[in-house]
C-alpha positions in Angstrom: 15.5 10.3 12.3 17.2 7.4 13.6 17.6 4.0 12.6 16.0 2.5 15.6 13.2 4.7 15.5 12.6 4.1 11.7 12.6 0.1 12.3 10.1 0.7 15.4 8.0 2.7 13.2 8.0 0.2 10.4 7.1 -2.6 12.8 4.4 -0.8 14.4 3.0 0.1 10.9 3.2 -3.7 9.9 1.4 -4.5 13.1 -1.3 -2.4 12.2 -1.7 -3.4 8.8 -1.9 -7.0 10.0 -4.1 -6.2 12.9 -6.6 -4.4 10.4 -6.6 -7.0 8.0 -7.1 -9.5 10.5 -10.2 -7.6 11.9 -11.8 -7.3 8.2 -11.3 -11.1 7.6 -12.9 -11.8 10.9 -15.7 -8.9 10.4 -14.6 -7.6 13.7 -14.9 -4.1 13.7 -12.7 -3.3 17.0 -9.5 -5.0 15.5 -10.1 -2.9 12.1 -10.1 0.3 14.4 -7.2 -0.6 16.3 -5.1 -1.6 13.3 -6.2 2.0 11.5 -5.2 3.6 14.8 -2.0 2.2 14.8 -1.0 3.0 11.3 -2.2 6.7 11.8 0.1 7.0 15.1 3.0 6.1 13.1 2.2 8.5 10.3 1.6 11.3 13.0 5.0 10.2 14.8 7.1 10.2 11.5 5.5 13.5 10.6 6.8 15.2 13.9 10.2 13.5 13.7 10.7 14.7 10.1 9.9 18.2 11.2 12.3 18.0 14.1 15.1 17.0 11.3 14.2 19.9 9.3 14.0 22.5 11.9 16.9 20.9 14.0 16.5 19.4 17.1 18.0 22.1 19.5 15.9 24.7 17.6 18.8 26.3 15.8 17.0 25.6 12.5 16.7 27.8 9.9 14.1 31.0 10.6 
């Protein structure tokens, strides 16, 4: 995973945490869900990137 993607993913994770906490404090369920969605989507993106790295980006990974 590149440094730029790592920084972007970290920023989006922090945004999700802040949004979720703001929703919790204000008792706004929509904000809580939005924050949770942001965090889960980042986790999925990171899992995909790690899988790509493990098998090689050009498909020439181990078989």
